N, C-alpha and C positions, 0 to 999 in steps of 0.2 A: 692361771694366766696372769702375767704381770701387766702393769700399766703400760710399759713400753710395748709389749706384745699387742695390747688392745689398740693403742694409738697407731701402730704400724699396720694393723690389719685393715685400716680404713683406706679405701682407694685414694692414691695420690697423696697420702698424709705425710710421707717421709721420703726425701730424695734417696735414690739408690735402691728403693724397694718397690718392685713392680708386682701388683696383685695378679696372681694366676687365676685363670678361669676354673673354679672348682667344679668337679663333677661328683655327685649330682649338685643341683642348684642348692646353695647354702641357705640355712636358716639365718634370720637376723634377730639379734637380741635388741633390747630396748635402746642400747647405746649405739646401735648400728654395726656392731662387730659381726663379721661373717663366721658361721660355724658349719661344719659338715659332720656327718656320721661316719666313723671309721671303725672297721672291724677290730674287735678287741677292747673297745671302750664303750661303757654303758651310756655315757653322756656325749653330746656333740663336742668336737674339738675345733680349735680355730681353723678357718680356711687358710690354705697355704699362701704365704706372701713370699715371693722369690727374692732372695738377697743377691744383688748383683754387684754391690760395691760397698766397701767399708764406710761407716758413718763419717769418719774423719778423713776419708781419702786413703789412697795406697801409700803407706810409709816408705821412705827411702831405706835401702838396705844398709845396715851399719857394718862397715868393714875397715874402720881405722881405730887406733887406740883412743883417740879423742872422742870419737863417736861412741865407743863402748863405755867409756867413763860417763859420758852424758846420759846414756841409756840407764846405767846403773843408778845414777843419782835420781833420775826421774822415777824409776821403778821403786826405789827405796822410799821416796817421798809420797808414793801413792797410798791408797787406803784399801782395806778389805782384801779378799782373796785375789789371786792372780791366775788368769788362764794361761796355760803353758802348752806348747806343742812343738814337735820337731819333725822335719821332713828328711827322709833318708833317700838313698839311691839304690835300694835293693834290686838286684838283678842287673845292675849296671856297673857298680863299683865294688871293690873288695871290702868285705866287712859290713858292718851295720852303723857306721858313724853318721852323725847328723850333718846335713849340708845347709840347713836353715833352722834357726830357733825362733819361735814366735812367742811373745809375752804381751799380755794385756792386763792392765790393772787400773782400777778407778783412780782418776786424777793423774795418771801417767800416760794414758793412751796405749796405742799398739806399737810394739817395736819388733822389727825384723832384723835378726842378726846373722851374718854369715860367719860361721865358726872357722872357716878355712884359714883366714889370715892370722889367727890367734893360737897361742899354745893351749889355752883353755879359756873357759868363760866363768871362772870361779868368782870374779867380781860380781857377776849377776847372781850367782848362788848366795853370795854374802848379802846382796841387796834384798834377797827374798828370805833371809833368815827369820824364822818364827812366823812366816806367812803361809797360809794354806794355799797349796798349789792345786789347781783344778785341771785334770788331764782326762782325756777319753782313752780307755784301754791303756792305762798307765804302764803296765808291764812291758808294752812294746817300746815305749819311749824312754823309760827310766834308765835302761842300760846305756843308751847313746848319750843321754844327758849326764850320766855319771862319768863317762869318759871325758866330758868337758869340765868336770869339777862342780857339777850342779846336782844337788840331792835335797829333796824337801824335808822339812821338819814335820809338816802336816800335809795330808793328802785328801783330796776328794776325787774319786774316779767315777766319772759320769756313766761310763759303760757298765761298770760293775753295779753301780747304783740302779741303773735301768733294769739290769737282770734281777736284782733283789726285789725291785718293785713289781716285777712280773710283766714288764712291757712286752708287747708282741714282737717288736723289732728293736735291736739295741745298737745298730750302727749310728755314728754321730748324726748323719743327715736325717736318719729315720727318727731318732729321739728328739732332735731339734724340731722336726716337722710335727711330731706327735704332741709335744708339750708346749712349744712356743708358737707353732703355726708358721714357721719360716722354712722356705725351701733353700737348702744349702747344696750347691753343686759339688760333685766329687770327681769330676772328669780328670783332674790332674793328680789324683792320689797316687797313681802308679808311674808318675813321670820321672825322668832322670833329673833329680834335683841337684846333681853335680854340674849341670849346665851353667855356664857363665857367659854373658850376664843372664840372670833369670828373666824370662819374659814377663811383661807386665801382667798378663792374665793369671800367671802362676802366683805372682806376688799378691794379687787381689784375692785369689783363692786362699792363700796361706793366711792372710790377715783376717779373712772372714771365719776361718777355722777357730780362732781364739776370740772372735768378736762376741759370741753369745755364750761362751763357756760358763762364765760366772752366773749369768742369768739362768742358764740351764741347771747349774748346781743348786740354785735357790729353789727352783721348781721341783727338782728331784728330792731335795731335803724335805720340803713340805709334804710331798707325796709319801715319802718313806715314814715321816713322822705320823701322818694320818693312818698308816698301816701298822704302826707300832714296830717299825723295822729300822729306824734311824740309828739306834745303838748297835744293831747288827752290822749295818754298813760301816759305822765308825770302827768297829772291831776288825772288820775285813781290811779297811784301809790301813789301820795300824799294823796288821799282820804283814801286809805287803812291804811296808817300810822296815819292819823288824827283820824280815827275811833277807833283805839286801839283794845283792845281785846273785843270780844262779851260779852254782859252781860249774866250771867247764866240764863237759861230758867226756868220759874216757873214750879213747879210740874214736874220735869224731868221724873218721873215714867209714866206720861201720854204718853211718847214717846215709851212705850213698843210696840213692833211689834205685831199687831193683836188685840190691845186693842179696836179697833173699833167694834169687835164682842160682846163686853160687852154692855148689854142694861139694866143692873140692878145696882143700886147704891151700894148695899151691895157687889155684886160681884166686882164692881169697887174698893171698899174699900179693898177687898182681893188682888186685883192686887197691890194696893199701899203698903199694909203690906208685901206681898211677895217680891216685888221689893226692898223695903227698907231693909228687912232682908238679901236678897241676896247681895245687894250693900255693906252693912256693912261687911259681911263675905268675899266678894271679896276683899275689901280694906284691911282687916286684913291679908288675905293670899296673897295679891298682885297677883291676877289672874283676868282675864277678867270675868265679871259676867256671860256672856253666857257660859263660860266653866263649871260653877257650875250647873245651869239649864238654858236652853235657854228660850227666851221670849215665845216661843210657849208652853212650859211647864207651865210657870207662868199663861198664859191665860187659858190653859186647866184646871188647878187646881182651878182657881178662878171661872170658870163656873160650875165646879162639886161640889165645897165646901165640900170635904170629911171630915168626923169627926174622922176617925180612920186611923192608919198606913196602914192596909190592903187595905182600900178604897183608900187611897192616892196612894199607889204603883200601884193599879189596874187602876188608872185613865188613860184613853187612851190619849196618847201624853205626859205623864209625864215621862221625862227621863233626863239624864245628869249624870255626874260623882258624883254629890253630891245629887242626887235625893233620893236614898234609905238611904244612910249613914247619911244624915241630915234630915231624915223624921220628927223627933220630932220638929225640928226648923220650918219647913214649916207648920206643924199642928198648932203650937202656933200662927203663923202669921194669919192663917185662923180663928182660934178661936178668935183672937183679932178683926178681921173684923166682925165676927158674933155677938160679944157682944157690938158693938158700938151702942149708941142710934141713932135713925133715924136722929135727927138734926145734928149729927156729921158725917154723911155719905158724901162723896165727891159728888159734882154735876156731872152729866154725861158730861156736857160741861162747859168750862170756858167762862165767858163773853168776847166778843171780838168786836173790832171796824172794823174788816175786813169785806169786802163785802161778800155776800153769793156766792155760786158756780154759775158761769155764766149760767149754764143750767137752773136755776130757775129765771133768771132776767126777762125774757119776761112776766112771770106771776106776779112778784112782782113789777117791774118798767119797763114797755115797753120802756120808753124814754131812760133810762140808757142802756137797751139792744140794742137799735138802735145806741146809741153812740159807744158802744163797737164793735158792728157788723161793723160799718163804719170805725172806727179808726184802728182796728187790722191789716187788710190787707194793709192799707196805711203805717203803721209803718214798716211792714215786707218788703214792696217794697222799702221804704226809706233805710232800713238797707242793702238790697241787692245792691242798688245803691252805698252805702258807702263801700261795701265789708266787712261787719262784721256781726256776728250773731245778730238777733233781740234783744235777751236779753241783749246784751252789749250796744246796742243803747239806750234802755230804759227798765228798770226792769219790767217784766210783772205785778208784784204786784202793782207797782206804776201806771201803765196804768189802771189796773182794779179799783184801789181806786179812781183815779181822774175821771174815767168814771162813776163810781157809784155815787159819790158825787162831782160834779164839783163846782167851786165857785158860790155863789148865784148870783153875778153879773159877768157874763162871759166876761172877757176882756183879751187881751194878757198879761197885767200886772198881773191880779189876777191869771190867769192860770199858768204863770211862777212862781209866788210865791207859788202856791199849789204844783207844781212839786218840787221846791226847798225844801219845808217843808217835803216832803216825802223822800227826800234824793237824788234827781237827781242832777248830777253834772252840772256845768255851760255849758260845751260843749254839754251835752245832751239836756238841755233846749233850747239852741240856735238852734240846728238842728231839734228838733221835734215840737217846739212850733207852727209854722205856720200850720203844718200838723194836729196836734191835735185840734187846735182852729177851723180850717175849718171843720173838721169832727164833732165837737160838735155843731157848729153853723148850719151846713147843714147835719144832719144825713140822711142816706139812709133808705128807708123803710125796715122793717124786712121781710125776706122770708116768704111766705105763708106756714103755717104749713100743713103737711100732715094729713089726717084724722087719728084720734087716738093718735096723738102726744101729745095733751093737756093732755090726760088721763095718759100718761107715766110720766108727770111731777107731 
């Protein structure tokens, strides 16, 4: 617990921080700091002190070129890491672009920047060159920041750090509460951040989100160092930056929720045509596609294949703000799918090199099933010993793939190379290699199936 946390935890010690009434009654240390016992922690943690206002007040939103230059100069002149966050309008606007960027750095204060008036925010990226960025769940915000010309040279992800440290809860508000003793409200996290002007309570929330990030980073770094995991975390952060932005997924329309219900290629073509038409209209109107017609409506209409407007409107499950108003548009998409030659219809499934679902392994490859059956609980036990989630010790997909198709000549070297090829980091390979190799070399017998189980597969 930092000195700032200790000072703030004393009743009435700092403006804008109101001490919550902890339950149960907290213990008091010699310096008067309140602590309570929290599940998952052996020692008492600080009693929660609600944060209701930024320490320097709510900043004005920067929306002019002069203001942006002023922010960049101040941030560049600051010291130490910078807390960075972005607010999107998911579910309201098209795409995942940022509608507010928050930055706080020692000596520079907190800055709230509206990206909408600017072509990009690369001047802020330049101001933060060679500076460590502190983000929570960085992979959520890095893509929209990259769209604005901002990308860190160094990274500390407080959400990932909390996972590696084995904290019981890893949301920002939960980690701040657990380590700093501050209560951080999250009631505006799902708000429509494209709203203009942004309400003052939202701006207060946005400023508070970066207010404690650097302090939280220091606490997590100390905790990881005490557990011998700081180098692991640094390797993970470097891997995120080295990986860059994810590649666009092929056939994004196949991610339509409920598309698994489609068992007919022509109906699948209708899903594709409807999705494509909806996406184009959503982009033109700058609105989330699901606001026009939801995925469930796309699938319902594709299954029904109506030919007239009355049939379309009467389709059970077809609704949305643009369902009836844009009926001719949706009918044209269905007609396009209906008129496609058979050889132009999309396949029901794309070819993949992924292993089949584990539930069918015993029938298709009993040896692979035995390997997976043996190695899974051992990796879980190893993760528990290391005090981190199993999926952070080794990505489940990596484990399935190497269990399904291990190296032809199984050795420590070949297995390590296979794990690296799949994307496992060096620290992961070092910690799981012996366990995986032993499980593959000496797999345990599969459990005897109950009668009738084979028929279910």
